[in-house]
C-alpha positions in Angstrom: 9.8 -41.8 15.3 6.5 -41.9 17.4 7.6 -37.8 18.3 8.0 -37.3 14.7 4.6 -39.3 13.1 2.1 -37.7 16.0 1.9 -34.1 14.4 1.5 -35.8 11.1 -1.6 -37.8 12.9 -3.3 -35.0 13.9 -2.9 -33.1 11.2 -4.5 -35.6 9.1 -7.3 -36.6 11.5 -8.2 -33.0 11.8 -8.3 -32.8 7.8 -10.9 -36.3 7.6 -13.1 -34.5 10.5 -12.9 -31.0 8.9 -14.4 -32.2 5.6 -17.6 -33.1 4.4 -18.4 -35.5 2.4 -21.6 -35.2 0.2 -22.9 -38.5 -1.4 -25.0 -38.3 -4.5 -28.7 -40.4 -5.0 -29.1 -42.1 -8.1 -32.2 -43.5 -9.7 -33.0 -46.4 -12.1 -34.6 -46.4 -13.4 -33.9 -42.4 -14.3 -37.5 -41.4 -13.8 -39.8 -39.4 -11.6 -42.9 -41.0 -12.2 -43.4 -44.3 -11.9 -46.7 -46.7 -13.1 -48.5 -48.5 -10.0 -46.7 -52.2 -9.0 -43.2 -50.4 -10.8 -40.2 -51.2 -9.7 -37.2 -49.1 -9.1 -33.6 -49.1 -7.2 -32.3 -46.2 -5.2 -28.4 -45.6 -4.4 -26.6 -43.2 -2.5 -23.1 -42.9 -4.1 -20.0 -41.0 -3.8 -16.6 -40.6 -4.8 -14.4 -42.6 -1.6 -17.2 -44.9 -0.5 -20.8 -46.3 -0.4 -20.7 -47.5 3.7 -22.0 -45.3 6.0 -25.5 -43.7 4.2 -28.6 -44.3 5.1 -31.0 -44.1 2.9 -34.6 -42.2 4.3 -37.6 -40.8 2.6 -41.4 -39.1 3.7 -44.5 -39.6 2.3 -47.9 -38.5 3.4 -47.5 -41.6 5.4 -44.1 -41.6 7.6 -41.2 -39.1 7.9 -37.6 -39.9 8.2 -37.9 -43.9 7.7 -35.1 -46.1 6.1 -35.2 -48.6 3.8 -35.8 -51.7 5.8 -38.9 -49.6 6.6 -40.4 -49.4 2.8 -37.8 -51.9 0.7 -35.2 -54.2 -0.1 -31.6 -52.8 2.0 -28.4 -53.9 0.2 -25.6 -51.9 1.8 -26.2 -47.9 0.7 -28.8 -49.2 -2.0 -32.7 -49.5 -1.3 -34.8 -51.5 -4.1 -38.9 -51.1 -4.2 -40.0 -53.8 -6.1 -43.6 -53.4 -6.4 -44.6 -49.5 -5.6 -47.8 -48.1 -5.1 -48.9 -44.6 -4.8 -48.6 -44.7 -0.7 -44.9 -44.7 -2.3 -45.1 -41.0 -3.5 -42.1 -38.7 -1.5 -39.4 -37.5 -1.3 -36.1 -39.5 -0.7 -32.7 -38.5 0.3 -28.8 -40.0 1.3 -28.2 -39.1 4.8 -24.8 -40.1 6.9 -24.1 -40.5 10.4 -22.4 -37.4 10.6 -22.4 -34.7 7.9 -24.9 -33.6 5.5 -27.5 -34.8 3.4 -27.7 -35.6 0.0 -29.4 -33.6 -3.0 -32.8 -35.4 -2.5 -35.5 -36.0 -5.5 -39.7 -36.4 -5.5 -40.6 -39.7 -6.8 -44.6 -40.0 -8.2 -46.6 -42.9 -7.8 -49.4 -42.8 -10.3 -52.4 -44.8 -10.3 -54.0 -44.0 -13.9 -52.4 -44.3 -17.5 -50.2 -41.9 -18.8 -47.3 -40.8 -17.0 -43.9 -38.1 -17.5 -40.6 -39.5 -17.9 -38.9 -36.4 -17.1 -35.2 -35.5 -15.8 -35.2 -37.2 -11.9 -32.4 -34.3 -10.9 -31.8 -30.5 -12.6 -30.8 -29.7 -15.7 -27.6 -27.5 -17.1 -27.9 -24.4 -18.1 -27.6 -24.9 -22.2 -28.6 -28.6 -21.7 -31.1 -30.0 -24.3 -33.6 -32.0 -22.6 -36.8 -34.4 -23.4 -39.7 -35.3 -21.9 -41.2 -37.8 -22.9 -45.9 -39.1 -22.7 -45.8 -42.6 -22.2 -48.4 -45.2 -21.8 -49.4 -47.9 -19.4 -49.7 -50.0 -21.7 -48.3 -50.1 -26.1 -48.6 -48.5 -27.9 -46.0 -45.7 -25.9 -45.5 -43.5 -29.2 -49.2 -41.9 -29.2 -49.4 -38.4 -30.1 -49.4 -36.3 -27.2 -49.9 -32.8 -25.0 -47.2 -31.1 -23.2 -47.9 -28.3 -20.6 -45.8 -26.0 -18.6 -46.9 -23.8 -16.0 -50.5 -24.9 -16.6 -50.3 -24.0 -20.2 -50.3 -25.9 -23.5 -46.6 -25.8 -25.0 -47.4 -27.8 -27.8 -48.1 -30.9 -29.2 -46.2 -34.0 -30.2 -47.1 -36.6 -33.0 -44.8 -39.2 -31.2 -45.1 -38.4 -27.1 -41.5 -37.3 -27.0 -40.8 -33.2 -26.7 -36.9 -32.1 -26.5 -35.9 -28.5 -24.9 -32.7 -27.2 -26.3 -30.1 -25.4 -24.8 -32.4 -23.9 -21.7 -32.2 -21.3 -19.4 -33.7 -20.6 -16.1 -37.0 -19.5 -18.3 -37.4 -23.3 -18.3 -38.1 -24.2 -14.7 -41.6 -24.9 -14.2 -44.5 -27.6 -13.4 -44.6 -29.7 -16.3 -47.0 -32.8 -17.7 -48.8 -34.1 -20.4 -52.0 -35.9 -21.8 -52.5 -38.7 -24.8 -56.3 -38.6 -26.0 -58.4 -41.6 -24.8 -55.9 -42.3 -22.3 -56.1 -39.5 -20.1 -53.2 -36.8 -18.3 -49.5 -37.2 -16.0 -49.0 -36.4 -12.9 -46.9 -32.9 -12.6 -43.7 -32.7 -12.8 -41.1 -29.6 -11.5 -38.1 -29.8 -13.5 -35.2 -27.1 -11.9 -32.5 -25.9 -14.3 -29.0 -25.4 -12.5 -26.8 -22.4 -13.5 -23.7 -23.8 -15.9 -20.4 -23.4 -13.8 -17.9 -21.3 -15.2 -14.8 -22.2 -16.2 -11.3 -21.0 -16.8 -9.6 -21.3 -20.0 -6.0 -22.7 -18.8 -2.8 -20.9 -21.2 -1.7 -23.6 -22.7 1.7 -25.2 -21.3 5.5 -24.3 -22.3 8.4 -25.7 -22.7 9.8 -23.5 -19.8 8.8 -21.0 -17.4 7.5 -17.5 -18.5 11.0 -15.4 -17.3 10.0 -13.2 -14.1 11.2 -9.8 -15.6 10.4 -9.1 -19.0 12.6 -6.2 -20.8 11.2 -2.8 -21.3 10.7 -2.7 -25.4 13.3 -0.9 -27.3 11.7 2.3 -29.1 9.2 3.7 -25.5 6.7 6.3 -26.1 7.3 9.8 -26.7 6.6 11.3 -22.8 3.5 13.3 -22.1 3.2 16.9 -22.6 3.6 17.8 -19.6 6.9 16.2 -18.5 8.1 17.9 -20.8 7.4 21.1 -19.5 8.1 19.8 -16.2 11.8 19.3 -17.4 11.9 22.5 -19.3 11.3 24.5 -16.0 13.8 22.6 -13.5 16.6 23.6 -16.6 15.4 26.9 -16.4 15.3 27.1 -12.9 19.0 25.7 -13.1 20.2 28.1 -15.2 18.9 31.2 -12.7 20.9 30.0 -9.4 23.8 29.6 -11.9 23.5 32.8 -14.4 24.7 35.3 -11.3 28.2 33.4 -10.4 29.0 33.0 -13.3 28.3 36.6 -14.4 30.4 37.3 -11.3 33.8 35.3 -12.1 33.5 36.6 -15.1 33.4 40.1 -14.2 36.6 39.5 -11.8 38.7 38.4 -13.9 38.0 40.8 -16.7 38.9 43.7 -14.0 42.0 41.6 -13.3 43.2 41.0 -16.6 42.3 45.3 -17.1 44.4 45.9 -14.1 47.9 43.8 -15.5 47.9 45.4 -18.4 46.4 49.3 -18.2 45.8 52.1 -15.8 48.4 51.2 -13.4 52.0 49.5 -12.8 51.5 46.1 -12.0 51.8 45.1 -8.9 55.5 43.0 -10.4 56.8 46.5 -11.0 56.2 47.6 -7.7 58.4 45.2 -5.6 61.7 45.8 -8.2 64.6 48.2 -7.6 64.8 51.6 -7.4 66.2 53.8 -10.3 69.2 55.7 -10.1 67.9 59.0 -9.3 65.9 57.9 -6.8 68.4 56.1 -5.5 71.2 59.2 -5.5 68.3 61.4 -3.7 68.6 59.3 -0.7 72.3 59.3 -0.4 72.1 63.1 -0.2 69.4 63.2 2.3 71.2 60.4 4.5 75.1 62.8 4.2 72.6 65.5 5.3 71.2 63.5 8.2 75.0 62.7 9.2 75.7 66.1 8.9 73.4 67.5 11.5 74.0 65.3 13.8 78.4 65.9 14.6 
């Protein structure tokens, strides 16, 4: 039993060692900008388990520090109860071994206007809503939206939706509300939509391995017909001399048997009586000469 299970265990261990598991960093509430003294919860999540991941960040004051230095750690999650501008930076999940997760940028504004935008990259073809908010109510005031420093349009309710985004929608966005100020800029990135292959609908039985050819075949091309005629003429050219010589031999044989000379069967018959008499006289003369 040990001999049979050992190879299986070795294969399983090598598979686990060579498989890279990546975690995803989530932010709640989902926003890339926050006001002073807002609270935020960050979590490292992946399909199998959230254990073994460390949440780290880079800010203008510190590099690769973990949650214990700036928040309240709970497993692979971290909560910041009161955010300050010094908390602005890049956050990511880092495992003990393997590749790190996606990184996100968070900005803490000391002003009175922020732009709520997606934290993660936006899928190509989707819709994106940007909200321009003030620190004090009401939060649906008219706002102007900018991309890469240029005015896009003004929205009366402070919300702007980008429909069917493409790579051209990537850029640095900000908003402003008259009498309150403007938000810090936030970068919005767009990722390509994954290509999916349409699967054929399931059938009750497997398709045949070999398909019979159609009953009505297409006519052969002109080149094939010429090749066939050439081969036929070649065979006739080779066969005709033998056929003609055979016909000549048969004709000569029949002509000889019925016409000019005695047939071969008559040459082998007995001599006539006149011939027999001559033969007898010749024998008598020969006998007399001897005596």
